Biopython code that builds the backbone (N, CA, C, O; Angstrom):
import numpy as np
from Bio.PDB.StructureBuilder import StructureBuilder

atoms = [
    (1, "UNK", "N", (0.971, -1.238, 0.125)),
    (1, "UNK", "CA", (0.171, -0.052, 0.125)),
    (1, "UNK", "C", (0.788, 1.332, 0.072)),
    (1, "UNK", "O", (0.408, 2.311, -0.571)),
    (2, "UNK", "N", (1.751, 1.208, 0.833)),
    (2, "UNK", "CA", (2.857, 2.349, 0.957)),
    (2, "UNK", "C", (3.489, 2.680, -0.675)),
    (2, "UNK", "O", (3.471, 3.769, -1.249)),
    (3, "UNK", "N", (3.954, 1.566, -1.114)),
    (3, "UNK", "CA", (4.533, 1.521, -2.499)),
    (3, "UNK", "C", (3.673, 2.300, -3.379)),
    (3, "UNK", "O", (4.143, 3.216, -4.054)),
    (4, "UNK", "N", (2.461, 1.994, -3.408)),
    (4, "UNK", "CA", (1.471, 2.633, -4.543)),
    (4, "UNK", "C", (1.376, 4.196, -4.292)),
    (4, "UNK", "O", (1.317, 5.012, -5.211)),
    (5, "UNK", "N", (1.369, 4.530, -2.910)),
    (5, "UNK", "CA", (1.274, 6.022, -2.546)),
    (5, "UNK", "C", (2.503, 6.532, -3.064)),
    (5, "UNK", "O", (2.420, 7.518, -3.797)),
    (6, "UNK", "N", (3.815, 5.967, -2.781)),
    (6, "UNK", "CA", (4.983, 6.611, -3.263)),
    (6, "UNK", "C", (5.155, 6.761, -4.774)),
    (6, "UNK", "O", (5.722, 7.730, -5.279)),
    (7, "UNK", "N", (4.629, 5.743, -5.464)),
    (7, "UNK", "CA", (4.702, 5.740, -6.840)),
    (7, "UNK", "C", (3.841, 7.030, -7.387)),
    (7, "UNK", "O", (4.309, 7.811, -8.215)),
    (8, "UNK", "N", (2.564, 7.154, -6.842)),
    (8, "UNK", "CA", (1.584, 8.068, -7.013)),
    (8, "UNK", "C", (2.346, 9.493, -6.879)),
    (8, "UNK", "O", (2.365, 10.321, -7.790)),
    (9, "UNK", "N", (2.896, 9.646, -5.773)),
    (9, "UNK", "CA", (3.441, 10.909, -5.460)),
    (9, "UNK", "C", (4.516, 11.259, -6.366)),
    (9, "UNK", "O", (4.656, 12.425, -6.736)),
    (10, "UNK", "N", (5.404, 10.182, -6.809)),
    (10, "UNK", "CA", (6.448, 10.510, -7.662)),
    (10, "UNK", "C", (6.076, 10.710, -9.221)),
    (10, "UNK", "O", (6.850, 11.257, -10.006)),
    (11, "UNK", "N", (4.919, 10.252, -9.553)),
    (11, "UNK", "CA", (4.374, 10.511, -10.889)),
    (11, "UNK", "C", (3.737, 11.902, -10.845)),
    (11, "UNK", "O", (3.640, 12.488, -11.923)),
    (12, "UNK", "N", (3.286, 12.511, -9.729)),
    (12, "UNK", "CA", (2.589, 13.825, -9.688)),
    (12, "UNK", "C", (3.893, 14.601, -9.824)),
    (12, "UNK", "O", (4.042, 15.313, -10.817)),
    (13, "UNK", "N", (4.864, 14.517, -8.886)),
    (13, "UNK", "CA", (6.220, 15.375, -9.220)),
    (13, "UNK", "C", (6.769, 15.294, -10.454)),
    (13, "UNK", "O", (7.241, 16.327, -10.928)),
    (14, "UNK", "N", (6.806, 14.325, -11.054)),
    (14, "UNK", "CA", (7.290, 14.294, -12.406)),
    (14, "UNK", "C", (6.600, 14.837, -13.479)),
    (14, "UNK", "O", (7.141, 15.408, -14.425)),
    (15, "UNK", "N", (5.295, 14.647, -13.325)),
    (15, "UNK", "CA", (4.310, 15.493, -14.257)),
    (15, "UNK", "C", (4.561, 16.974, -14.074)),
    (15, "UNK", "O", (4.815, 17.663, -15.062)),
    (16, "UNK", "N", (4.502, 17.493, -12.873)),
    (16, "UNK", "CA", (4.654, 18.754, -12.484)),
    (16, "UNK", "C", (6.043, 19.405, -13.088)),
    (16, "UNK", "O", (5.998, 20.502, -13.645)),
    (17, "UNK", "N", (7.238, 18.702, -12.956)),
    (17, "UNK", "CA", (8.398, 19.182, -13.413)),
    (17, "UNK", "C", (8.345, 19.321, -15.049)),
    (17, "UNK", "O", (8.736, 20.346, -15.609)),
    (18, "UNK", "N", (7.887, 18.329, -15.670)),
    (18, "UNK", "CA", (7.656, 18.375, -17.110)),
    (18, "UNK", "C", (6.791, 19.677, -17.705)),
    (18, "UNK", "O", (7.099, 20.399, -18.653)),
    (19, "UNK", "N", (5.606, 19.747, -16.844)),
    (19, "UNK", "CA", (4.649, 20.770, -17.127)),
    (19, "UNK", "C", (5.260, 22.220, -16.954)),
    (19, "UNK", "O", (5.019, 23.131, -17.746)),
    (20, "UNK", "N", (6.111, 22.353, -15.793)),
    (20, "UNK", "CA", (6.845, 23.699, -15.603)),
    (20, "UNK", "C", (7.830, 23.871, -16.706)),
    (20, "UNK", "O", (7.967, 24.944, -17.295)),
    (21, "UNK", "N", (8.492, 22.834, -16.968)),
    (21, "UNK", "CA", (9.549, 23.202, -18.017)),
    (21, "UNK", "C", (8.819, 23.514, -19.609)),
    (21, "UNK", "O", (9.343, 24.288, -20.410)),
    (22, "UNK", "N", (7.756, 22.898, -19.840)),
    (22, "UNK", "CA", (6.921, 23.335, -20.949)),
    (22, "UNK", "C", (6.708, 24.803, -20.816)),
    (22, "UNK", "O", (7.202, 25.583, -21.631)),
    (23, "UNK", "N", (6.056, 25.159, -19.906)),
    (23, "UNK", "CA", (5.729, 26.550, -19.586)),
    (23, "UNK", "C", (6.860, 27.521, -19.597)),
    (23, "UNK", "O", (6.703, 28.553, -20.250)),
    (24, "UNK", "N", (7.989, 27.324, -18.955)),
    (24, "UNK", "CA", (9.158, 28.223, -18.859)),
    (24, "UNK", "C", (9.650, 28.288, -20.538)),
    (24, "UNK", "O", (10.052, 29.348, -21.019)),
    (25, "UNK", "N", (9.571, 27.169, -21.252)),
    (25, "UNK", "CA", (10.148, 27.150, -22.619)),
    (25, "UNK", "C", (9.285, 28.072, -23.486)),
    (25, "UNK", "O", (9.768, 28.890, -24.268)),
    (26, "UNK", "N", (7.858, 27.866, -23.276)),
    (26, "UNK", "CA", (6.921, 28.736, -23.930)),
    (26, "UNK", "C", (7.064, 30.222, -23.732)),
    (26, "UNK", "O", (6.865, 31.052, -24.619)),
    (27, "UNK", "N", (7.412, 30.479, -22.543)),
    (27, "UNK", "CA", (7.620, 31.867, -22.231)),
    (27, "UNK", "C", (8.908, 32.445, -22.749)),
    (27, "UNK", "O", (8.957, 33.629, -23.081)),
    (28, "UNK", "N", (10.110, 31.533, -22.842)),
    (28, "UNK", "CA", (11.235, 31.991, -23.413)),
    (28, "UNK", "C", (11.095, 32.242, -24.872)),
    (28, "UNK", "O", (11.622, 33.220, -25.402)),
    (29, "UNK", "N", (10.365, 31.337, -25.548)),
    (29, "UNK", "CA", (10.182, 31.270, -26.935)),
    (29, "UNK", "C", (9.361, 32.719, -27.348)),
    (29, "UNK", "O", (9.570, 33.345, -28.387)),
    (30, "UNK", "N", (8.438, 33.077, -26.350)),
    (30, "UNK", "CA", (7.646, 34.256, -26.599)),
    (30, "UNK", "C", (8.582, 35.516, -26.538)),
    (30, "UNK", "O", (8.557, 36.464, -27.324)),
    (31, "UNK", "N", (9.366, 35.358, -25.520)),
    (31, "UNK", "CA", (10.369, 36.667, -25.167)),
    (31, "UNK", "C", (11.263, 36.795, -26.579)),
    (31, "UNK", "O", (11.303, 37.839, -27.231)),
    (32, "UNK", "N", (11.932, 35.640, -26.926)),
    (32, "UNK", "CA", (12.738, 35.707, -27.934)),
    (32, "UNK", "C", (12.140, 36.297, -29.367)),
    (32, "UNK", "O", (12.830, 36.990, -30.115)),
    (33, "UNK", "N", (10.736, 35.922, -29.655)),
    (33, "UNK", "CA", (10.066, 36.349, -30.694)),
    (33, "UNK", "C", (9.942, 37.799, -30.476)),
    (33, "UNK", "O", (10.329, 38.543, -31.377)),
    (34, "UNK", "N", (9.478, 38.270, -29.452)),
    (34, "UNK", "CA", (9.249, 39.749, -29.074)),
    (34, "UNK", "C", (10.506, 40.473, -29.421)),
    (34, "UNK", "O", (10.471, 41.443, -30.178)),
    (35, "UNK", "N", (11.689, 40.007, -28.859)),
    (35, "UNK", "CA", (13.158, 40.617, -29.095)),
    (35, "UNK", "C", (13.263, 40.729, -30.554)),
    (35, "UNK", "O", (13.589, 41.828, -31.002)),
    (36, "UNK", "N", (13.044, 39.789, -31.341)),
    (36, "UNK", "CA", (13.441, 39.696, -32.740)),
    (36, "UNK", "C", (12.538, 40.713, -33.413)),
    (36, "UNK", "O", (13.074, 41.433, -34.256)),
    (37, "UNK", "N", (11.291, 40.872, -33.171)),
    (37, "UNK", "CA", (10.402, 41.778, -33.757)),
    (37, "UNK", "C", (10.934, 43.175, -33.380)),
    (37, "UNK", "O", (10.958, 44.083, -34.210)),
    (38, "UNK", "N", (11.367, 43.330, -32.090)),
    (38, "UNK", "CA", (11.769, 44.796, -31.692)),
    (38, "UNK", "C", (12.997, 45.142, -32.530)),
    (38, "UNK", "O", (13.045, 46.243, -33.080)),
    (39, "UNK", "N", (14.198, 44.080, -32.682)),
    (39, "UNK", "CA", (15.267, 44.406, -33.282)),
    (39, "UNK", "C", (15.060, 44.753, -34.678)),
    (39, "UNK", "O", (15.696, 45.681, -35.178)),
    (40, "UNK", "N", (14.050, 43.944, -35.474)),
    (40, "UNK", "CA", (13.808, 44.206, -37.003)),
    (40, "UNK", "C", (13.135, 45.563, -37.063)),
    (40, "UNK", "O", (13.465, 46.283, -38.006)),
    (41, "UNK", "N", (12.237, 46.021, -36.194)),
    (41, "UNK", "CA", (11.701, 47.203, -36.222)),
    (41, "UNK", "C", (12.771, 48.408, -36.187)),
    (41, "UNK", "O", (12.820, 49.333, -36.998)),
    (42, "UNK", "N", (13.730, 48.180, -34.932)),
    (42, "UNK", "CA", (14.848, 49.068, -34.794)),
    (42, "UNK", "C", (15.736, 49.320, -36.034)),
    (42, "UNK", "O", (16.120, 50.459, -36.300)),
    (43, "UNK", "N", (16.041, 48.308, -36.747)),
    (43, "UNK", "CA", (16.825, 48.271, -37.883)),
    (43, "UNK", "C", (16.109, 48.958, -39.163)),
    (43, "UNK", "O", (16.768, 49.630, -39.956)),
    (44, "UNK", "N", (14.909, 48.777, -39.293)),
    (44, "UNK", "CA", (14.074, 49.484, -40.280)),
    (44, "UNK", "C", (14.013, 50.964, -39.830)),
    (44, "UNK", "O", (13.372, 51.783, -40.488)),
]
sb = StructureBuilder()
sb.init_structure("model")
sb.init_model(0)
sb.init_chain("A")
sb.init_seg("    ")
for serial, (resi, resn, name, xyz) in enumerate(atoms, 1):
    if name == "N":
        sb.init_residue(resn, " ", resi, " ")
    sb.init_atom(name, np.array(xyz, "f"), 0.0, 1.0, " ", f" {name:<3s}", serial, name[0])
structure = sb.get_structure()
C-alpha cells in the first residue's frame, strides 16, 4: 500500500516538473520572438 502511494506521489512530481519546463520554454520562446520583432523594427 505504501509503495503505491510513493509511486503516485513520484508521478505527480514528475508530471509537475515536465509541465513547468514546458511553460518556461513557451515563455522564453515568446520573449525571443518579441525581441526579434523589436530588433527588426529598430533596424528599419
